[in-house]
KENU-125642 format. One line per 3 residues: number of its first residue (from 1); their letters; for each residue x, y, z of C-alpha. Coordinates in steps of 0.1 Angstrom, whole numbers, plus 5000, padded with zeros to 4 digits. Layout:
<pts>
NUM> a> X:Y:Z ~ ... .
</pts>
This chain:
<pts>
1> mni> 1260:4939:6622 ~ 1288:4924:6642 ~ 1294:4885:6642 .
4> vsf> 1281:4881:6674 ~ 1245:4894:6664 ~ 1248:4872:6631 .
7> ltg> 1257:4844:6654 ~ 1226:4849:6675 ~ 1204:4853:6646 .
10> mag> 1213:4822:6630 ~ 1209:4802:6663 ~ 1175:4823:6668 .
13> lsv> 1165:4810:6631 ~ 1176:4774:6637 ~ 1156:4770:6669 .
16> fvs> 1124:4790:6652 ~ 1127:4759:6622 ~ 1136:4731:6646 .
19> lll> 1105:4739:6667 ~ 1083:4746:6640 ~ 1089:4711:6624 .
22> aff> 1086:4694:6659 ~ 1050:4709:6661 ~ 1044:4697:6624 .
25> llt> 1056:4663:6631 ~ 1034:4661:6667 ~ 1002:4672:6653 .
28> vqt> 1002:4660:6617 ~ 0981:4628:6608 ~ 1000:4599:6599 .
31> knk> 1004:4563:6607 ~ 1040:4568:6618 ~ 1031:4584:6650 .
34> lan> 1062:4569:6671 ~ 1089:4579:6642 ~ 1074:4617:6642 .
37> rlf> 1071:4618:6680 ~ 1110:4604:6681 ~ 1121:4631:6654 .
40> asy> 1097:4657:6673 ~ 1120:4649:6705 ~ 1153:4653:6692 .
43> lif> 1146:4686:6672 ~ 1132:4699:6709 ~ 1161:4690:6726 .
46> fai> 1183:4703:6698 ~ 1165:4733:6700 ~ 1168:4739:6737 .
49> dns> 1207:4731:6738 ~ 1211:4756:6709 ~ 1189:4783:6727 .
52> gif> 1215:4790:6749 ~ 1236:4812:6724 ~ 1208:4838:6728 .
55> ide> 1192:4834:6763 ~ 1195:4870:6777 ~ 1220:4872:6804 .
58> nfi> 1198:4883:6830 ~ 1172:4856:6829 ~ 1203:4832:6832 .
61> rth> 1214:4851:6866 ~ 1180:4848:6881 ~ 1173:4812:6870 .
64> fsl> 1207:4796:6875 ~ 1194:4761:6883 ~ 1176:4761:6851 .
67> eff> 1203:4771:6828 ~ 1222:4740:6845 ~ 1195:4718:6839 .
70> rwt> 1192:4731:6802 ~ 1230:4722:6797 ~ 1223:4683:6802 .
73> ica> 1191:4684:6779 ~ 1221:4680:6752 ~ 1224:4641:6766 .
76> lil> 1193:4636:6755 ~ 1196:4646:6717 ~ 1216:4614:6703 .
79> paf> 1195:4589:6723 ~ 1163:4602:6708 ~ 1181:4602:6671 .
82> yly> 1189:4566:6674 ~ 1156:4555:6689 ~ 1141:4576:6658 .
85> vls> 1166:4554:6632 ~ 1151:4524:6646 ~ 1116:4535:6646 .
88> vcf> 1119:4543:6609 ~ 1140:4515:6599 ~ 1118:4491:6611 .
91> adf> 1081:4491:6613 ~ 1076:4468:6642 ~ 1098:4487:6667 .
94> rlk> 1082:4498:6698 ~ 1094:4517:6730 ~ 1104:4489:6757 .
97> lkh> 1117:4496:6792 ~ 1150:4483:6781 ~ 1153:4518:6761 .
100> llh> 1154:4538:6793 ~ 1192:4530:6793 ~ 1194:4555:6773 .
103> iip> 1184:4583:6797 ~ 1211:4570:6822 ~ 1235:4599:6810 .
106> fii> 1212:4624:6816 ~ 1202:4611:6848 ~ 1240:4606:6861 .
109> tna> 1247:4643:6849 ~ 1219:4654:6869 ~ 1228:4635:6900 .
112> vfl> 1259:4648:6896 ~ 1249:4687:6889 ~ 1221:4682:6920 .
115> frl> 1251:4679:6944 ~ 1276:4704:6923 ~ 1257:4730:6913 .
118> yll> 1218:4729:6919 ~ 1219:4732:6954 ~ 1246:4758:6957 .
121> rdi> 1236:4795:6972 ~ 1230:4821:6946 ~ 1268:4835:6949 .
124> eki> 1283:4803:6947 ~ 1264:4797:6915 ~ 1275:4830:6900 .
127> lfy> 1311:4826:6907 ~ 1308:4790:6889 ~ 1287:4804:6861 .
130> edr> 1316:4832:6854 ~ 1344:4806:6854 ~ 1322:4778:6838 .
133> dqs> 1344:4770:6810 ~ 1375:4760:6832 ~ 1354:4739:6859 .
136> sem> 1354:4702:6863 ~ 1317:4698:6858 ~ 1317:4712:6819 .
139> fyl> 1348:4693:6813 ~ 1326:4659:6825 ~ 1297:4672:6806 .
142> flv> 1319:4676:6774 ~ 1336:4645:6780 ~ 1298:4627:6783 .
145> lgl> 1289:4640:6750 ~ 1321:4629:6731 ~ 1317:4596:6743 .
148> qti> 1279:4596:6734 ~ 1290:4609:6698 ~ 1314:4581:6694 .
151> fys> 1289:4552:6708 ~ 1258:4565:6688 ~ 1278:4571:6655 .
154> igv> 1286:4534:6657 ~ 1252:4524:6669 ~ 1234:4541:6643 .
157> flv> 1255:4529:6612 ~ 1253:4491:6624 ~ 1215:4498:6624 .
160> lkk> 1213:4511:6587 ~ 1239:4481:6578 ~ 1213:4460:6593 .
163> yke> 1185:4476:6575 ~ 1201:4477:6542 ~ 1210:4437:6542 .
166> iye> 1174:4432:6556 ~ 1159:4450:6528 ~ 1180:4439:6499 .
169> eny> 1171:4401:6506 ~ 1136:4410:6512 ~ 1121:4441:6493 .
172> tnp> 1125:4453:6456 ~ 1107:4488:6457 ~ 1135:4513:6453 .
175> ras> 1112:4543:6467 ~ 1106:4523:6495 ~ 1138:4520:6508 .
178> ifk> 1147:4550:6532 ~ 1185:4539:6536 ~ 1200:4567:6516 .
181> wlf> 1179:4590:6535 ~ 1190:4582:6567 ~ 1223:4574:6556 .
184> qma> 1226:4611:6544 ~ 1211:4621:6576 ~ 1233:4603:6599 .
187> mvl> 1264:4615:6579 ~ 1256:4649:6582 ~ 1245:4650:6618 .
190> fvl> 1277:4634:6631 ~ 1301:4653:6612 ~ 1285:4681:6627 .
193> yyl> 1288:4665:6662 ~ 1329:4657:6656 ~ 1330:4695:6646 .
196> sia> 1310:4702:6676 ~ 1337:4685:6695 ~ 1366:4699:6676 .
199> knv> 1349:4734:6685 ~ 1347:4724:6722 ~ 1386:4717:6723 .
202> vry> 1389:4754:6707 ~ 1371:4766:6740 ~ 1398:4755:6759 .
205> ani> 1425:4773:6740 ~ 1413:4807:6751 ~ 1412:4822:6714 .
208> dfl> 1383:4843:6713 ~ 1387:4853:6676 ~ 1389:4811:6669 .
211> wiw> 1361:4803:6691 ~ 1335:4831:6678 ~ 1344:4819:6643 .
214> snt> 1341:4782:6646 ~ 1307:4787:6663 ~ 1296:4807:6637 .
217> ilq> 1303:4782:6609 ~ 1291:4754:6631 ~ 1257:4776:6637 .
220> flv> 1254:4782:6598 ~ 1260:4745:6590 ~ 1231:4736:6617 .
223> lsv> 1208:4762:6601 ~ 1210:4745:6566 ~ 1208:4709:6579 .
226> tcw> 1179:4718:6597 ~ 1161:4736:6566 ~ 1171:4704:6546 .
229> fvl> 1155:4683:6571 ~ 1123:4703:6566 ~ 1124:4700:6531 .
232> kal> 1130:4660:6530 ~ 1100:4657:6557 ~ 1077:4678:6534 .
235> nyp> 1088:4665:6502 ~ 1091:4630:6507 ~ 1066:4610:6533 .
238> elf> 1074:4579:6519 ~ 1108:4581:6535 ~ 1094:4571:6564 .
241> rgi> 1083:4537:6559 ~ 1096:4510:6578 ~ 1105:4471:6571 .
244> dsk> 1098:4440:6595 ~ 1131:4439:6617 ~ 1120:4400:6624 .
247> lll> 1129:4392:6592 ~ 1165:4368:6591 ~ 1192:4371:6568 .
250> ard> 1201:4340:6548 ~ 1234:4335:6569 ~ 1212:4335:6600 .
253> ilp> 1187:4309:6586 ~ 1212:4286:6571 ~ 1230:4271:6606 .
256> ken> 1194:4259:6614 ~ 1184:4245:6582 ~ 1216:4225:6574 .
259> kdi> 1209:4206:6610 ~ 1176:4198:6595 ~ 1188:4184:6564 .
262> tea> 1218:4163:6577 ~ 1205:4131:6566 ~ 1197:4145:6530 .
265> rnn> 1225:4162:6522 ~ 1232:4138:6491 ~ 1201:4148:6476 .
268> qse> 1204:4187:6484 ~ 1223:4197:6451 ~ 1193:4180:6429 .
271> vit> 1168:4200:6448 ~ 1185:4229:6447 ~ 1193:4228:6408 .
274> rqi> 1155:4221:6403 ~ 1143:4246:6425 ~ 1166:4274:6407 .
277> lal> 1155:4262:6374 ~ 1117:4262:6385 ~ 1123:4297:6398 .
280> kny> 1139:4311:6366 ~ 1114:4296:6344 ~ 1086:4312:6365 .
283> mae> 1104:4345:6367 ~ 1105:4344:6328 ~ 1073:4331:6320 .
286> nep> 1049:4352:6344 ~ 1073:4381:6347 ~ 1061:4386:6390 .
289> fld> 1090:4417:6385 ~ 1066:4439:6369 ~ 1050:4445:6402 .
292> psl> 1072:4474:6417 ~ 1062:4465:6454 ~ 1075:4425:6448 .
295> tiq> 1089:4413:6482 ~ 1100:4377:6487 ~ 1070:4370:6507 .
298> els> 1050:4377:6475 ~ 1071:4360:6455 ~ 1072:4329:6479 .
301> nqi> 1035:4326:6479 ~ 1032:4323:6440 ~ 1058:4301:6431 .
304> dip> 1047:4281:6463 ~ 1081:4278:6481 ~ 1088:4285:6515 .
307> vrd> 1097:4321:6519 ~ 1128:4306:6542 ~ 1138:4282:6516 .
310> lsi> 1132:4309:6491 ~ 1154:4334:6508 ~ 1181:4307:6510 .
313> lin> 1178:4300:6474 ~ 1184:4333:6460 ~ 1204:4350:6486 .
316> hhm> 1228:4318:6493 ~ 1230:4292:6464 ~ 1222:4317:6438 .
319> dqh> 1247:4342:6454 ~ 1223:4373:6448 ~ 1205:4393:6471 .
322> ffy> 1167:4395:6462 ~ 1166:4433:6452 ~ 1194:4426:6424 .
325> fvn> 1179:4392:6414 ~ 1147:4408:6405 ~ 1160:4441:6392 .
328> eyr> 1183:4419:6369 ~ 1152:4407:6353 ~ 1137:4441:6350 .
331> iqk> 1168:4456:6330 ~ 1167:4425:6307 ~ 1131:4436:6298 .
334> ams> 1140:4469:6296 ~ 1169:4462:6271 ~ 1147:4439:6251 .
337> ilk> 1120:4471:6249 ~ 1147:4493:6239 ~ 1161:4473:6211 .
340> dpl> 1124:4465:6197 ~ 1123:4491:6168 ~ 1083:4487:6174 .
343> krd> 1084:4504:6207 ~ 1109:4536:6194 ~ 1081:4557:6206 .
346> ltv> 1083:4549:6244 ~ 1100:4572:6263 ~ 1127:4561:6290 .
349> lei> 1106:4569:6316 ~ 1076:4552:6302 ~ 1099:4520:6300 .
352> lye> 1110:4521:6335 ~ 1075:4522:6345 ~ 1068:4494:6325 .
355> vgf> 1092:4472:6336 ~ 1088:4475:6376 ~ 1108:4507:6384 .
358> nsk> 1092:4539:6399 ~ 1121:4560:6404 ~ 1143:4572:6373 .
361> ssf> 1175:4574:6396 ~ 1172:4538:6403 ~ 1166:4525:6371 .
364> nts> 1195:4546:6354 ~ 1221:4530:6383 ~ 1207:4496:6378 .
367> fkk> 1208:4498:6340 ~ 1241:4511:6340 ~ 1257:4487:6367 .
370> ytn> 1240:4459:6344 ~ 1251:4475:6311 ~ 1279:4498:6315 .
373> qtp> 1255:4521:6293 ~ 1228:4545:6301 ~ 1193:4534:6287 .
376> tsy> 1195:4561:6259 ~ 1231:4550:6248 ~ 1220:4516:6248 .
379> rna> 1191:4526:6225 ~ 1210:4545:6204 ~ 1238:4518:6201 .
382> s> 1212:4493:6193 .
</pts>
């Protein structure tokens, strides 16, 4: 098997796996329909774009306009991924008219192609196709894709930053967090897209050997990533849960709150001190942190402090994110159990579930961050 056949085979397998996962996402019964449909759209657009490697040359020569349109589909891939990230991060996300702005590059590209390519005579289409790499149309298309890669890579990581901040101030359940999955996914994808930009630069260097090998390496990475998507989607369905994007961060609430309490500023310190003491006493006596899905809203209901005030109290006045504030109590509880000789028969796994964690990796990370030791090392040293 020569390298061209190998490249074609990998591309075909990658397209098949992408379409198979897209079919699964579109047909599976789930509450996450919008996120699944957007991810399926991303996979379908990607498959259409990637199919050009193995499409028969004779078919292209009899359907040039269809081939030119296929080229423009790539302008929809990153917008679909960006909207997918929004839909997975935020449970209240809905598609709106404003989101149609994301297809403007696709529309403009097709408008350009309409006058420059679609309306050409057959002989002119053949001449263009045979010398397409040196055409201004292809240069324009690569420029659009390069700008999209930069724009959406920034946009996606800003969304993830907002998600992480809201999550840490309002939630504690480590398994409900999808930040790690989406961050890994975005990093891998945008590395591939920036590599693709480099590959397109090689296209203009007229070095056929380098061009073929760069394509082969990229296709291998694409196939690996596509299979990784499939495994993640099938094995970790909890990754597709979102949070409420309307939740405010403490820094966004503070300016409004400060205006409302200008007259009572002299008494503020005393009130805050009492609230902090009451909160700590409640956490120690009632142990609400043992609930692995505890949220700041639920704690607010229990302690009878408005959620906005509680958010400011923990995230601003105590200078801790809610996520770390609650986990600190869980770790302290775990430390007392690990030191208790009467509970020596409990395994670390049983202890982490008992104190409110439901992920071994998250427990180990939090425990080591708090004590500079692993749970097992801490127990042995006690």
